[in-house]
C-alpha positions in Angstrom: 24.8 23.2 6.4 25.4 21.3 9.7 23.6 18.0 9.8 20.9 18.1 12.5 18.9 15.0 11.7 19.6 11.2 11.9 18.2 9.4 8.8 17.0 5.8 8.6 16.3 4.4 5.2 13.8 1.5 5.6 13.9 -1.2 2.9 11.5 -4.1 3.0 12.8 -7.3 1.3 11.1 -10.4 0.2 13.2 -12.9 -1.9 15.4 -10.2 -3.3 18.7 -12.1 -3.5 19.2 -11.2 -7.2 18.9 -7.4 -6.8 19.9 -6.9 -3.2 23.7 -6.7 -3.5 23.3 -3.9 -6.1 20.7 -2.2 -4.0 22.9 -2.2 -0.9 25.8 -0.8 -3.0 23.7 2.0 -4.5 22.0 3.0 -1.2 25.2 2.9 0.7 26.9 5.3 -1.8 23.9 7.7 -1.6 24.0 7.7 2.2 27.8 8.3 2.2 27.3 11.3 0.0 24.6 12.7 2.3 26.8 12.2 5.3 29.8 13.8 3.7 27.8 16.8 2.6 26.5 17.1 6.2 22.9 16.7 5.1 22.4 14.0 7.7 24.2 12.8 10.8 27.0 10.3 10.7 24.8 7.9 12.8 22.3 7.5 9.9 21.6 4.0 8.7 20.0 1.8 6.2 17.6 -0.8 7.7 16.7 -3.9 5.6 13.6 -5.8 6.7 13.7 -9.4 5.7 10.0 -10.4 5.4 10.4 -14.1 5.8 12.4 -14.6 2.6 12.9 -18.2 1.4 16.2 -17.4 -0.4 19.5 -16.0 0.8 18.2 -12.4 1.4 19.0 -12.5 5.1 22.4 -14.0 4.6 23.3 -11.1 2.2 22.1 -8.6 4.8 24.2 -10.2 7.5 27.3 -10.2 5.2 27.1 -6.5 4.4 26.2 -5.6 8.0 29.7 -7.0 9.1 31.4 -4.8 6.5 29.4 -1.6 6.8 28.4 -0.1 10.2 25.5 1.8 8.4 23.8 -1.4 7.3 21.3 -2.7 9.9 18.8 -5.5 9.6 15.5 -6.9 11.0 14.3 -10.4 10.2 10.7 -11.3 10.7 9.7 -14.7 11.8 7.7 -15.4 8.6 6.3 -13.6 5.6 3.8 -11.0 7.0 3.5 -8.8 3.9 5.0 -5.6 2.5 3.0 -3.1 4.5 3.7 -5.0 7.8 7.5 -5.1 7.0 7.5 -1.4 6.5 5.9 -0.9 9.9 8.4 -3.3 11.5 11.2 -1.1 10.2 9.5 2.2 11.2 8.5 1.2 14.7 11.7 -0.5 15.6 14.3 2.0 14.4 15.2 5.2 16.2 15.8 8.2 13.9 14.7 11.7 13.3 13.6 11.1 9.7 12.6 8.0 7.8 12.7 7.2 4.1 10.8 4.1 2.9 11.8 2.6 -0.4 11.5 -0.8 -2.1 14.6 -3.0 -2.5 14.3 -3.1 -6.3 15.2 0.6 -6.4 12.8 1.4 -9.2 12.1 4.5 -7.2 14.8 7.1 -7.9 16.8 7.5 -4.7 18.7 10.5 -6.1 15.7 12.6 -5.0 16.2 11.6 -1.3 18.3 14.8 -0.7 15.4 16.9 -2.0 13.1 15.1 0.4 15.4 15.9 3.3 15.7 19.5 2.3 11.9 19.7 2.5 12.0 18.2 5.9 14.4 21.0 7.1 11.9 23.5 5.7 9.2 22.2 8.0 7.5 19.3 6.1 6.8 16.2 8.2 5.7 14.1 5.2 7.2 14.2 1.7 5.7 11.9 -1.0 7.7 10.5 -3.8 5.4 10.8 -6.9 6.1 9.3 -10.3 6.2 11.7 -13.3 5.0 8.9 -15.6 4.7 5.1 -15.7 6.6 4.3 -18.9 8.3 1.3 -17.3 4.9 -0.3 -16.5 3.0 -2.5 -18.9 -0.2 -1.1 -20.5 -2.3 -3.3 -18.2 -0.5 -2.1 -15.1 -0.7 1.6 -16.1 -4.4 1.4 -17.0 -5.3 -0.7 -13.9 -3.4 1.7 -11.6 -5.2 4.7 -13.1 -8.6 3.0 -12.6 -7.7 2.2 -9.1 -6.8 5.7 -8.1 -10.0 7.1 -9.8 -12.1 4.4 -8.0 -10.6 5.2 -4.6 -11.2 8.9 -5.2 -14.9 8.2 -6.1 -15.2 6.1 -2.9 -13.9 9.0 -0.8 -10.4 7.7 0.0 -7.7 10.3 0.1 -4.7 9.1 -1.9 -1.7 10.7 -3.6 -1.9 9.7 -7.3 1.1 7.8 -8.7 2.6 7.5 -5.2 3.4 4.0 -3.8 5.5 3.7 -0.6 8.5 5.9 -1.4 8.1 8.7 1.1 9.8 10.6 3.9 8.3 10.6 7.4 9.4 12.7 10.4 9.7 11.1 13.8 6.5 12.7 15.0 4.7 11.6 11.8 5.7 8.0 12.6 4.6 8.4 16.2 1.2 9.7 15.0 0.9 6.7 12.6 1.5 4.3 15.5 -1.8 5.5 16.9 -3.6 3.8 14.0 -4.2 0.3 15.4 -5.9 -1.5 12.5 -4.5 -4.8 11.2 -5.7 -4.3 7.6 -2.9 -2.1 6.6 -3.0 0.3 3.7 -0.3 2.8 4.4 -1.0 4.9 1.2 -4.3 6.0 2.8 -3.2 6.0 6.5 -0.3 8.5 5.9 -2.6 11.3 4.5 -4.8 10.8 7.6 -1.9 11.9 9.8 -2.6 15.4 8.5 0.8 17.0 9.1 2.4 19.5 6.6 3.3 17.6 3.4 4.6 18.1 -0.1 5.5 16.1 -3.2 8.8 15.3 -4.9 8.6 14.1 -8.5 10.8 11.5 -10.2 11.0 9.1 -13.1 10.5 5.4 -12.2 13.2 3.1 -13.4 13.1 -0.5 -14.7 13.9 -3.3 -12.2 17.5 -4.3 -12.6 17.2 -7.9 -11.5 14.7 -10.3 -10.1 10.9 -10.3 -10.6 8.1 -8.2 -9.1 6.7 -9.3 -5.8 3.3 -7.9 -6.7 1.6 -10.1 -9.3 -2.0 -9.6 -10.4 -3.4 -11.6 -7.5 -1.6 -9.6 -4.8 -2.5 -6.3 -6.6 -6.2 -7.3 -6.5 -6.1 -8.3 -2.8 -4.2 -5.1 -2.0 -6.9 -3.0 -3.7 -9.7 -4.8 -1.9 -7.9 -4.3 1.4 -7.6 -0.6 0.7 -11.3 -0.3 -0.2 -12.7 -2.3 2.7 -10.4 -0.6 5.2 -11.1 3.0 4.2 -14.5 3.4 2.5 -18.0 2.5 3.5 -19.4 3.7 0.2 -19.9 0.1 -1.2 -22.1 -0.7 1.8 -24.1 2.5 1.2 -24.4 1.6 -2.5 -25.9 -1.8 -1.6 -28.6 0.0 0.4 -29.3 2.4 -2.6 -29.4 -0.5 -5.1 -31.6 -2.5 -2.7 -34.2 0.4 -2.6 -34.1 0.9 -6.4 -34.4 -2.9 -7.1 -37.3 -3.1 -4.6 -39.0 -0.2 -6.3 -38.5 -1.8 -9.7 -39.8 -5.1 -8.5 -42.9 -3.4 -7.1 -43.6 -1.7 -10.4 -43.1 -5.0 -12.2 -45.5 -6.6 -9.9 -48.2 -3.9 -10.6 -47.6 -4.3 -14.3 -48.0 -8.1 -14.0 -51.3 -7.8 -12.0 -52.6 -5.3 -14.5 -51.7 -7.6 -17.4 -53.4 -10.6 -15.6 -56.7 -8.8 -15.2 -56.6 -7.6 -18.8 -55.8 -11.1 -20.0 -52.6 -10.1 -21.8 -50.1 -12.0 -19.7 -47.7 -14.2 -21.6 -46.2 -17.2 -20.0 -42.5 -17.2 -20.9 -39.8 -19.5 -19.4 -36.9 -17.5 -20.9 -38.0 -14.2 -19.6 -38.6 -15.6 -16.1 -35.2 -17.3 -16.0 -33.5 -14.0 -17.2 -35.1 -12.1 -14.3 -34.2 -14.7 -11.8 -30.6 -15.0 -13.0 -30.2 -11.2 -13.0 -31.4 -10.7 -9.5 -29.5 -13.8 -8.2 -26.3 -12.3 -9.6 -27.0 -9.0 -7.9 -27.7 -10.7 -4.6 -24.5 -12.8 -4.8 -22.4 -9.7 -5.7 -23.8 -7.8 -2.7 -23.2 -10.7 -0.4 -19.6 -10.8 -1.6 -19.1 -7.1 -0.8 -20.6 -7.5 2.7 -18.3 -10.6 3.1 -15.3 -8.5 2.4 -16.2 -6.1 5.2 -17.0 -8.9 7.6 -13.6 -10.5 6.7 -11.9 -7.2 7.6 -13.8 -7.0 10.9 -12.8 -10.7 11.6 -9.1 -9.8 11.2 -9.4 -6.6 13.4 -11.2 -8.1 16.4 -8.7 -10.9 16.8 -5.9 -8.3 17.4 -3.1 -10.6 16.3 0.3 -9.0 16.1 1.0 -7.2 12.8 4.5 -8.7 12.7 6.9 -10.8 14.9 10.7 -10.1 14.9 13.0 -13.1 14.8 16.5 -11.5 14.6 18.1 -8.0 14.6 21.3 -6.6 13.4 22.0 -3.3 15.3 
């Protein structure tokens, strides 16, 4: 097969000095194999996006760039976030096909040739999907399962057990650039592009070095961003609950009036406080949900840049 496509492997990095040297070595070896087998063009590259790291991540990228012409780099002016770093790499790199993968290489890059073969067969999007989540803790496995089920119930189209390991064609990236929102949730944006897609399955590995950059707090915020950006169902549920609670309150009022005229009313502080506490909790919960949507609108209307590039290594 004669290589007809130029590949760019986009790798977001945030404080990855411990694992990055091994990741660069592994990715470089895989790219060399694909070039030698003429699966991709000689001009293909690996682009590392430094997302405002506070360690020596950028220094390591600079060092390997000098040694290997296939190693490129983009350094952002500060930490903008994983999704923003992915877009910085996609929108500022010229290629025919793009593969996005995390720096920890827990996603099995040996399936990248399979992804590219699917591209040559006419697929614009190829999702890397985990066969199982054995390397995750019980909490992470169960919370991820609940998240995917919740998003499906809320009407958000997601690929189960898919994170951000995927192939995108040039025209798929161009189509993605038409989505202008600042509250980024690429796992839901990519399916909205609508081009021909398929899945490639793999087993997820353990992280070789360093620690996860997605602790519980970030996972919760990420989930909230996805829900508030792609589903209006929670707002509709507030309306439904409001109607039901109003109906219940009206029936309770009729029952109270009936009891008053029959002389069977019982004055009870505990029951009164229970009702007040319950409805107060419901009110605060609903206000919080509305607040999440208002916060999303607040971010969108300011139209601040999604990322700012500080340095480039071309």
